[in-house]
Residue, then its C-alpha position, 0 to 999 in steps of 0.5 A: x986628617x986633610x980637611x980638603x977631602x970630600x966628605x965621602x973620603x974622610x972616613x977612609x983617611x988615616x986617623x979617622x974614626x966611626x961611631x956606631x950608635x944603634x942604626x946611626x953611623x957618625x964619621x969623626x975627624x979624628x980620635x979626639x972627635x970620636x971620644x967627645x961623641x962617645x962621652x955623650x952617648x955611651x951611658x944611653x945605649x950600645x955604642x961602638x967606636x972603630x977606626x975608619x975603613x982602610x985604617x990600620x991597625x984596626x981598633x973596635x971598642x965597645x962595652x967596658x973597653x970604651x971606658x978604658x979608651x975614654x980615660x987614655 
């Protein structure tokens, strides 16, 4: 993902991921960045990992799907 984009546009860039943890939303640079964050959180509470808005195909992962995704 281009690093020269303003922060508010990075979540809409191809390759971006978003982590939802309770009421917190974390924009990630890429899938590997998202996986690093999820590994630290998924055993504590409900976590959802999804592609950023405008990224296709859309992927939304939670529950048991997170474990599979983390092992990819």
